[in-house]
N, C-alpha and C positions, 0 to 999 in steps of 0.2 A: 731599398730607402730613396724618397721621392725627392727628381731631381730640384734645383736651385732653379728661379725663376729670373726672368730679366732684375736691372740694376735700375733704380730707383736712387734719384740722390732728393732730398728735402731741404729747400734753402730756405729755414724759418729761426727765429730767433730765438721765441719762446721752446724753452728749455720742457719743460710739462709738455707740451701739445708735437714736441720733436717726438719723444718717449712714445706716444698713445700709436703715434702716426709708424714709427717703426715698430710697436711691438703687433699691431695687426698686420703691415704689410708681412711683415716675416711668420707671422703665423700662416700665411695662404706661398711663403714661399719662396717670397721678391728678397733680393741680396738690396739695401739700404744702407746707403753713405747718406751722409748730416754736413749741414752747414750752419756758423751763425752768423753768417751775415753776406753780403752779396758780392762784394768782393774776393773775401778765399769762395766763395759757392763758386765764380764766374771760373777761378783757378783749376777744385777739383772737377770741375765741371768738365775742362781739356784734358784734366791726369786720366780722370777715374770712366769717362765717357757713356753714364746713362744709357737706357735708355730711355728715360723717360724723366721730365724736373716736376718737380714741386714748390713750387716757386711761392712766397711771402711778398705782399706788395710792399707793406710798410717794414723796413728794415733796416738796420742803422749802416750811417756811413750811405752807401750807394743806397736805394732802394730796387726792389723789384723792376720798376719799369725800364728802371737805365741797367740793371743787369738784362732785361729784354732786349734792348738797343741794341748792347752789344753784342751778347750771345749770337743774336739772327743773321750777324755775321758771316758768323762763322757755321753754324748748325741750324739741320729744321725737325730737330731733335724734340716730341709733343713736350708741353712745356701748359701744367696745370695752375691756373694763379689761384690762392689762399687769402682771401678779399675781403675788407669790413662791410659792412650791411648795408652803410651810408653811401662807401662811395662808386659810385656810376659811373661816375666819368671815368676816374681809374681803371673799371673795370673795362670800358668800352675802349680807352688806349691803350690800354693792354692786349687785348684783342686785335687795333689795327697794329701795335708793335708787333704778332708774330704769337699768341699766346692760342692754343688750341681751344681750352675749359677751361671754365673758373669754378671754384666754390665758393660760399660766402659764409663765414664767420656768422656762429656758432654752426657748425655743418657737423652731422651724421659722420663714424668714420665709415659705413656701410656707401652711402652715397659715395664720399672720396671715392671708395673701393672700385665702385660700378663704374666708375669716371673713368681712373686709372685702367682699368678693363677693358676698357669702350675704346680709348684713344691705342691703346698697346696691340688691339686686334688689328686696329686698324694701319698703324704704324707696320705690322707684321707684314703685312699685305696678301691681306683675306679679302679678295676683292672676287667676283662675281661675272666676269664681261667674258661672254662666248670669245673661241678665236683665240690663237696664238698670236696674228700678225700685226705688228705696227696699227693704230685705228688712225686714221686720215680725217679730220675736219677742219679746211681751209688750211691753213697755212698751219694747222695743228698739228702736232704725231704725238699720237699716245701709244706706248707701249707698258700694257699692263700687268704683264709680268716683270717686267723689271723695275717697273714705277717710276720712268724715263718719261719725261715732257721735254716735247721741241717746239718753237715757235720757229718757223721759217729756218728752221735748220740749224737753231740755236738753243743749246741744251737751255733749260728751264727751270728754278728748284722749288717745285713745290711743299709743304708742309703735310703731311698726313689728311689735314680734314682741306685741305684745299684740295689735294688731287684726290679726294673721297667724292668732295661739288662735284670737282670737274666730270667725275666717275657715272656721276648720278643723271646729270643732265645731258650726255653723251649717249646716255641709257634708254634714257628716255626719248630719243629720237627727234627733239621739236617739239615734246610734253611738254605744254607749265605744270610746271611741280610748288605746291607751295612752299609756303616757309615751313608751316606745323611739318609737313611728309619732310625735309629736308631736315628740320631740329629733330626729329625722331630717328629717320633712317641714320642719321650719320650722329648727332652726339648721344641718341639712344635715348633721349626725356620724353616721358608724358608730358600731356599740359600742364596736370599735379607739381613738376616738378621747375625749380626755381634758376630757371632761365627763360628767357624771353629768346624772338626773334631775331629783336636786332645781331644776335650772335650769328644770325646766319649772314644778313648783311655786311656783317665787318668783314666775315669771311671769302665773301664773294667781291667787294670792293680788293681785297686784296686779292684774290686772284685774276680778277680785270688786270689790276694794276701789271703783274707778272707777263699777262699772256699779250700787252701793249697793243700795237698795230692789229691783232684779234679780238682787243676786248669786246669792242661792238656785237661781238657775238653769241655773247650771253645780255639778253637783252631782259629790262624787270615790265614783271606784267602788276601793274597798281594793283595795290594793294591784295597782290597774293601770292607772286613771289617770282618763278626766274623758268626762261626756257633758254636753248641755245641754237643759232642757227647753225642748219647741218650742212648747206650749199650754199 
């Protein structure tokens, strides 16, 4: 018998869509729980402790963005947003608030599954940094085995995507990485996928904010990408 996989919370008020998502995820052996609004979703997230959340932005009562504002105060569990095609500002705000990825409605189940798999791989700590000792970059200390980051000795909580961005920049050892490179390596999306490089910019902005005084180590190379100052 195949073992069950990670637990996924779906917060969506369209019942037919929930049934479709549930059917396809359970077919891949994921455990699925669901809520029809953000308020009950927040309660269920605390109780069920999911490994990933699929969250619609347009929800009754509290919307998905308000859910994110509240949820990110207490958890860094990966979140995939379900958004309407024309709600670009909502997508950008969602990324600022801590969403890790988004899928634009109408979407294919295959695309959603690919994004879920990519997020779970990264949140489960599949990184490829050599050596077991923590890496020091200025006042930033990164333990790649434990997925822990400290800035000036104080623990800093990063989402899986933020941690992956920091890892790739450190691995590059000061070389510039383009937005397209980061998008493909972290999100697993080629240029034909409906996600743009501003997603990278939003996550870099959040990473810099969390690095505080060390934020200036990550520099922007105009019209290209990012690099990190190693010393």
